[in-house]
Each structure stands twice: as structure tokens, then as C-alpha cells.
C-alpha positions as CSV (number, residue, x, y, z in Angstrom):
1,M,18.9,-32.1,-4.2
2,T,17.1,-30.8,-6.9
3,T,18.4,-27.3,-8.5
4,I,17.5,-24.5,-10.9
5,F,20.1,-22.7,-12.7
6,G,22.2,-23.8,-10.0
7,V,19.9,-22.7,-7.3
8,P,18.6,-25.1,-4.9
9,T,14.6,-25.2,-5.5
10,Q,14.0,-24.7,-1.7
11,A,15.9,-21.4,-1.7
12,L,14.5,-20.3,-5.0
13,F,10.8,-21.1,-4.5
14,G,11.6,-19.5,-0.4
15,Q,13.0,-16.0,-2.1
16,L,9.8,-16.2,-4.5
17,L,7.7,-16.3,-1.6
18,L,9.3,-13.7,0.1
19,G,9.1,-11.7,-3.2
20,L,5.2,-12.2,-3.4
21,I,4.6,-11.1,0.3
22,N,6.8,-7.8,-0.6
23,G,4.6,-7.7,-3.6
24,S,1.3,-8.0,-1.9
25,F,2.2,-4.9,0.5
26,Y,3.6,-3.0,-2.7
27,A,0.5,-3.8,-4.6
28,I,-1.9,-2.9,-1.8
29,L,-0.1,0.4,-0.8
30,S,0.4,1.5,-4.5
31,L,-3.4,0.8,-5.0
32,G,-4.2,3.4,-2.3
33,L,-1.8,6.1,-3.8
34,A,-3.0,5.4,-7.2
35,I,-6.4,6.0,-6.1
36,I,-5.6,9.2,-4.2
37,F,-3.6,10.6,-7.2
38,G,-5.7,9.2,-9.8
39,L,-8.9,11.0,-8.3
40,L,-7.7,13.6,-6.3
41,N,-4.4,14.6,-8.1
42,I,-2.7,14.6,-4.4
43,I,0.5,13.0,-4.3
44,N,0.2,11.5,-0.8
45,F,3.5,11.2,0.9
46,A,1.8,10.5,4.2
47,H,0.8,7.2,3.0
48,G,3.8,5.4,4.7
49,A,3.1,6.8,7.9
50,L,-0.8,5.9,7.6
51,Y,0.4,2.3,6.6
52,M,2.4,2.5,10.1
53,M,-0.5,4.1,12.1
54,G,-2.5,0.7,10.9
55,A,0.1,-1.4,12.3
56,F,0.1,0.6,15.8
57,V,-3.5,0.6,15.9
58,A,-3.9,-3.1,15.7
59,W,-1.1,-3.3,18.5
60,M,-3.0,-0.9,20.8
61,L,-6.1,-2.7,20.1
62,L,-4.4,-6.0,21.7
63,T,-2.5,-4.3,24.1
64,Y,-4.9,-1.9,25.7
65,L,-8.5,-3.3,24.8
66,G,-7.7,-7.1,24.4
67,L,-9.2,-7.2,20.8
68,G,-7.0,-9.5,18.6
69,Y,-6.0,-9.6,14.9
70,W,-9.6,-10.3,13.4
71,W,-10.7,-7.3,15.1
72,A,-8.0,-5.1,14.2
73,L,-8.3,-6.1,10.6
74,G,-11.6,-4.2,10.5
75,L,-11.1,-1.7,13.0
76,A,-7.7,-0.4,12.4
77,P,-8.7,0.6,8.6
78,L,-11.9,2.2,10.0
79,V,-9.6,4.3,12.5
80,V,-7.1,5.1,10.1
81,G,-9.6,6.1,7.3
82,L,-11.3,8.4,9.8
83,F,-8.1,10.0,10.6
84,G,-7.2,10.5,6.7
85,I,-10.9,12.0,6.5
86,L,-9.9,14.5,9.3
87,L,-6.8,15.4,7.4
88,E,-8.6,15.8,3.9
89,R,-11.2,18.2,5.5
90,L,-9.0,20.1,7.6
91,L,-5.7,20.5,5.4
92,I,-5.5,18.6,1.9
93,A,-9.1,19.9,0.5
94,R,-7.5,23.4,0.3
95,L,-4.9,22.0,-2.0
96,Y,-7.0,20.7,-4.9
97,K,-6.8,23.8,-7.2
98,L,-3.0,24.2,-6.7
99,D,0.2,22.5,-8.0
100,H,1.0,18.9,-7.0
101,L,3.9,20.2,-5.4
102,Y,2.0,21.8,-2.5
103,G,0.3,18.4,-1.8
104,L,3.6,16.7,-1.7
105,L,5.0,19.2,0.5
106,L,2.2,19.0,2.9
107,T,1.7,15.5,3.3
108,F,5.6,15.0,3.4
109,G,5.5,17.1,6.7
110,L,2.5,15.2,8.0
111,A,4.3,12.1,7.5
112,L,7.3,13.6,9.4
113,I,4.9,14.8,12.3
114,I,2.9,11.4,12.5
115,Q,6.2,9.4,12.6
116,G,7.9,11.8,15.1
117,L,4.7,11.4,17.6
118,F,4.9,7.6,17.4
119,R,8.7,7.7,17.8
120,N,8.4,9.9,21.0
121,Q,6.0,7.5,22.4
122,Y,6.9,4.4,21.6
123,G,10.7,4.5,20.9
124,V,12.5,2.9,17.8
125,S,12.7,-0.7,18.9
126,G,10.1,-3.1,17.1
127,L,7.1,-4.1,19.2
128,P,6.1,-7.7,18.7
129,Y,2.7,-8.8,17.2
130,A,1.7,-12.2,17.4
131,I,0.4,-14.3,14.5
132,P,-3.2,-15.2,15.0
133,A,-3.5,-18.7,16.3
134,E,-6.0,-19.8,13.2
135,L,-3.1,-19.0,10.7
136,S,-0.2,-20.3,12.7
137,G,1.7,-23.2,11.2
138,G,2.1,-24.0,7.8
139,Q,1.9,-26.6,4.8
140,R,5.0,-28.6,3.7
141,L,5.1,-28.4,0.0
142,P,7.2,-30.9,-2.1
143,F,9.5,-27.8,-2.9
144,M,9.2,-25.5,0.3
145,F,7.7,-24.8,3.4
146,L,4.5,-22.4,2.9
147,P,3.6,-20.5,6.2
148,N,-0.1,-20.3,6.5
149,Y,0.0,-16.7,7.7
150,R,2.4,-15.5,4.6
151,A,-0.1,-17.5,2.4
152,W,-3.1,-15.6,4.0
153,V,-1.4,-12.1,3.3
154,V,-0.8,-12.9,-0.6
155,V,-4.6,-14.0,-0.9
156,A,-6.2,-11.0,1.2
157,S,-4.1,-8.5,-0.5
158,L,-5.1,-9.9,-4.1
159,T,-8.8,-10.0,-2.9
160,V,-8.7,-6.5,-1.6
161,C,-7.1,-5.1,-4.8
162,I,-9.3,-7.1,-7.3
163,A,-12.5,-5.8,-5.2
164,T,-11.5,-2.4,-5.3
165,W,-10.5,-2.0,-9.1
166,L,-13.9,-3.8,-9.8
167,V,-15.8,-1.1,-7.7
168,I,-13.8,1.7,-9.2
169,E,-13.8,0.6,-12.9
170,K,-17.0,-1.7,-13.1
171,T,-20.0,0.1,-10.9
172,K,-22.1,3.1,-11.0
173,L,-20.2,4.4,-7.9
174,G,-17.1,4.3,-9.7
175,A,-18.5,6.0,-12.6
176,Y,-19.4,9.0,-10.2
177,L,-16.2,8.9,-8.7
178,R,-14.3,9.3,-11.8
179,A,-17.0,11.8,-13.4
180,A,-16.6,13.8,-10.0
181,T,-12.9,14.4,-10.3
182,E,-12.8,15.0,-14.3
183,N,-16.0,17.5,-14.2
184,P,-17.0,18.2,-10.8
185,T,-19.2,21.2,-12.0
186,L,-21.5,19.3,-13.9
187,V,-21.6,16.0,-11.5
188,Q,-22.4,18.5,-8.8
189,A,-25.1,20.1,-11.3
190,F,-26.8,16.8,-11.1
191,G,-27.3,16.7,-7.2
192,V,-24.0,14.8,-6.4
193,N,-22.1,16.0,-3.1
194,V,-18.9,16.1,-5.0
195,P,-16.8,17.5,-1.9
196,L,-18.2,14.4,0.2
197,F,-17.2,12.1,-2.6
198,L,-13.5,13.4,-2.7
199,T,-13.2,13.2,1.3
200,L,-14.8,9.5,1.3
201,T,-12.4,8.8,-1.5
202,Y,-9.1,10.2,0.4
203,G,-10.4,8.1,3.4
204,F,-10.7,4.9,1.5
205,G,-7.2,5.3,0.2
206,V,-5.3,6.0,3.5
207,A,-7.9,2.9,5.1
208,L,-6.1,0.5,2.4
209,A,-2.8,1.7,3.9
210,G,-4.2,0.8,7.5
211,F,-5.2,-2.5,6.1
212,A,-1.7,-3.0,5.0
213,G,-0.2,-2.1,8.4
214,V,-2.2,-4.8,10.2
215,L,-1.4,-7.5,7.6
216,A,2.3,-6.4,8.0
217,A,2.2,-6.1,12.1
218,P,2.6,-10.3,12.6
219,I,5.6,-10.2,9.8
220,Y,7.5,-7.1,10.6
221,S,7.9,-5.7,14.1
222,V,5.9,-2.7,14.8
223,N,8.0,0.3,14.8
224,P,7.6,4.1,13.9
225,N,10.1,3.7,10.9
226,M,8.2,0.9,9.0
227,G,6.3,3.5,7.0
228,A,9.5,5.4,5.7
229,D,11.3,2.0,5.1
230,I,8.6,1.0,2.2
231,I,7.1,4.2,1.1
232,I,10.0,5.2,-1.3
233,V,9.8,1.8,-3.0
234,V,6.2,2.2,-3.4
235,F,6.4,5.5,-5.1
236,A,8.7,3.7,-7.5
237,V,6.1,1.0,-8.0
238,V,3.4,3.6,-8.8
239,V,5.6,5.6,-11.1
240,I,6.4,2.4,-13.0
241,G,2.7,1.3,-13.3
242,G,1.7,4.5,-14.3
243,M,0.7,7.6,-11.7
244,G,-3.0,7.1,-11.3
245,S,-3.4,3.9,-12.8
246,I,-5.4,1.5,-10.4
247,L,-5.0,-2.0,-12.1
248,G,-1.3,-0.8,-13.2
249,S,-0.4,-0.4,-9.6
250,V,-1.7,-3.8,-8.4
251,I,0.1,-5.5,-11.3
252,T,3.3,-3.8,-11.1
253,G,3.5,-4.4,-7.3
254,F,3.1,-8.3,-7.3
255,A,5.4,-8.4,-10.4
256,L,8.2,-6.1,-8.9
257,G,7.9,-8.1,-5.6
258,L,8.7,-11.1,-7.6
259,V,11.7,-9.5,-9.6
260,E,13.1,-8.3,-6.3
261,G,12.8,-11.8,-4.8
262,L,14.6,-13.5,-7.8
263,T,17.3,-10.7,-7.6
264,K,18.0,-11.9,-4.2
265,V,18.5,-15.1,-5.6
266,F,20.9,-14.6,-8.7
267,Y,22.3,-11.1,-7.7
268,P,21.7,-10.3,-4.0
269,Q,23.8,-7.0,-3.9
270,G,21.3,-5.7,-6.4
271,S,18.0,-6.5,-4.7
272,A,17.9,-3.1,-3.0
273,T,17.8,-1.2,-6.2
274,V,16.6,-3.3,-8.8
275,I,13.0,-1.4,-8.6
276,F,14.7,1.8,-9.1
277,V,16.7,0.6,-11.9
278,I,13.7,-0.6,-13.7
279,M,12.0,2.7,-13.1
280,V,14.7,4.5,-14.7
281,L,14.4,2.3,-17.9
282,V,10.7,2.5,-17.8
283,L,10.7,6.2,-17.4
284,L,13.2,6.5,-20.4
285,V,10.9,4.4,-22.7
286,K,7.4,5.2,-21.8
287,P,7.6,8.3,-19.5
288,A,3.7,8.1,-18.4
289,G,4.5,4.4,-16.8
290,L,3.7,1.0,-18.2
291,F,-0.1,1.3,-17.7
292,G,-0.3,5.1,-17.6
293,R,-2.1,7.4,-20.3
294,T,-0.1,10.2,-21.9
295,A,-1.7,13.5,-21.7
């Protein structure tokens, strides 16, 4: 049996694949967080609950309406995004001129409410969600078995992350968005509806969380705690990449997923904390994060 550093290649690449899967979720969730913080200056602690909601919407569409995975991939982010728009208009919009702490406390409370409602309705045991037939099975590679659905998750996440970065950084729409957050009065003077821009930005940021929830549903069981389990790690990813850095959140998400996978191979007991250790080291050396800009 072929080994690398004393580890069988199948085990090594298997853990790297798991790391890449986790990294895909870290990247797409931290991307949404980075957009919301970078453009709206809101620390959105409800992001994990909205990720969980995306998975539940996919499950409900299948269970109650008979609409499968491909429908859910389009409809669940839309439902979560519309819910986010409602939250932004009714609650979050009132906090833009206040300290970050108020936004953090509000969204933390919202996360607990959303999670509690789903827990009371569906309990804490996971609900199964089947992999779509088109993506079942896998490919036997020389060094490992690659499930088709997991490969799809990586490709879908990478595609959405790159497309989002290109829109925000390279298009006129993105330029308007950045200008609306940096100098809203000036942009409004040119006839741009700044409040609407901010509302749609928040809606899009949480729709990304809903999209990630649909991707996660066939891999992890759909349960009310799935958002709470991942959100702390995602916040660490955002801090390491740089709060508000969109490209940084994507690169750091994938990279830390791989680091976590490697740690499970060579030092399994450290895999749960390695990301937080890296976060502490990065903050000591570069407090703004690896890709963040110092004020």
C-alpha cells in the first residue's frame, strides 16, 4: 500500500476531500458574512440560523410540495433572502448608525429565536435529505473514491464564490454598492436608492447562507443545530481572512478546510481547535487579518 509520511494515500486524500468539503461551506458562509459586514457594517450572527433555514426549506419543499433538490437550489435561497430582507427592513436598518455591538446582540437574539422555533417544531434529531439521483455514485480514482455529490459541492461553492467576487469587485453594480456604503449621501445625490441597495445586499448575503444550507442537506442531516455548530468556525475564518474582505473570506475558507483535513490525519485531537489556534496567531501578527486593510 502506498503511503505519504507514513499515512496511506487513500486515508490522506480522503481526509483532504473532507477538508475541501468543509472548506466549501466555510468559504460560501464566510463570503456572505464578509459581504454583510464589509458593505453594511453589521456582524450578522443570525447567519448560521439562516443556513439551517435553507436546509429546512429544501426539506419542506420535498416533503410537502414534492419539489426536489434542483428546485430547492433555486427556491430555498430566494425564500431565505426574502426573509432576510424582511429582517433588514424591520429591525437591522435601525442599527446602521449605532455601534457594531448592537447589531451583534440583535442578530444573536434572532439566531436563538429562529433556532428555537425550528427545534420546537421538528426536534433535535436529524431529518434525512436524499442526494439527487443525477449526482449519486462516484468515481474511483487511482488513490481514492470520489463521490459525485461531494465533487459537485466543491464546484458549486467555488463557482458561486468567484461569480460573487467578480460582480462586487469588477462591475458597475459592485462599484455602486461600495460607494453607497462609503458615501451614501453623495451616491443618493446621483439618484441611487441607497436604502434599497443596502436591503438587497443583506438579502443576497443571507441568500448565500440559504444556498449553502441546500448544499449541506444531503451531506449532513437537516437539524436545528446545524447552523450553531458551524457559525463559530465561520466567524474565525472571516477574522483570519480579514473582516469585510470578500476575496480573503473565500481563499481562507477553502485553505482552512484543507488545513483542518490534514490535521485530522496527522494530529486528530487538534482538528477541532486548529482553526482557532491559527486565528490567534494571525491576530497577533496581523490584527486586520491576512487580507484585511488596516484603518
